Structures are given as structure tokens and as C-alpha cells.
N, C-alpha and C positions, 0 to 999 in steps of 0.2 A: 520448255513449257511455260507458255503463256497463263498469266494470273488472270482468272476471270473476275468481274466485278458483278455484283448484284446491284442492280438499279432499284431503289427503292420507288414505289409508286405509290402516289397519296390516293384514298378515294376521289377526291376533287379532280386529281388527273386522270384518273381511270373514267371518270363520268364523262369528261372531255373526248376522251378515245372513243368512248360507247358513241356519243353524239356525232362525231367526225364519221363513224363507221355507218350510222344510220344515214347520215346525210348523203354519203358515197353510194347509197341503195344498192349495198353488196350483201346479199345474206348471208354468205360463208364468213365475210369480215367482222358482220354485226354480230353473228353466234360466236365466233372467236372472242371478240372483245367482251360479250356478254359473260361468256365462260371464265374469262380470265379473271374477272370480278371477284370469283369464288376461290381464286387460287391467292389473293393478297391476304396479306395478314398484317396486324400491328406489333412488331416486334417488342415494343415497349408496352407492358400493361397499364404505365402510368399514363398512358394517352387516352383520357376518358373519352375526349371529345373527339378525337380520331376513330376511336372504337364505334362511337356511335355513328359517325359517318361512312365507316365501313358497312356497319348494318343498315343504314339505310341505302347505300349503293346495292348491297347484295339483295335487298327486299325489292328494289327497283328493277334491278337487272332479272330477277325471278319473274317479276311480272311481264317483262317484256317477252320474256323465253315462253311464257304460256300462251301469249296472243298467238292464233292461228297463223297471222302472217304480220308481223310488226311491221313491215314495210308498206302497208296498204295506207294510203290516206284516210283519215277520217276517223279511226279507231279511237275513241275516247280513253279507252283505258291506256293506250299507248302513248298518246297524246299527253295525258297526266302524267304518266313515267318520263316523258322526256322533258317536262316541265320543272320535276324534281330534280333531273339529272342538271339542267341548265342552272337550277338554284345551287347544286352541290359544287357544280363545275366553277361557279363564279366565287367559291370561298378558297381558291387558291392563293 
């Protein structure tokens, strides 16, 4: 029986995945990555900065999910969320 390995995904890495999904213009892929943001956790509670990044990621993902159509160009709320994701992704 093979041993499965859990892959640790940081908030910065997940932000990059959301940006890639948004760039692909695939609604199902984008929704899957946004939802995956809520499945992440910080395994070590001493990771104060990582917890803050995770909270930011989840808030931004929620903001994008609330948009009527997050793939429509020109939506200011989504554009602001994407800017925050770019900033978060740059912390890798």
C-alpha cells in the first residue's frame, strides 16, 4: 500500500494558484482554487505571520467569490482582490 504524502501549501503559493486560475479564464478552475483557500490551515500555531497571510488569503478569496462574475474585466472589487493576491504571492 503506497504511503500518501501531504503537500503543504502556503498562503503565498495558493495566491499564485488563484492568479493562474484567474488568468486561464476558467470559471470552474477559479472556483476550485478559491474554495481550496478555505481548506488550508497553519499546522503550527507559532506561525503568526503565516496565520495572518492565511486570513488575508481567505478574505480575498471570499471577496472574489462574492463577485457576480469574477472573470468580467473591469470589476474594481475583483481588481483590488487580484492586486492583494499578487502582493501575497510575491512573499514566497
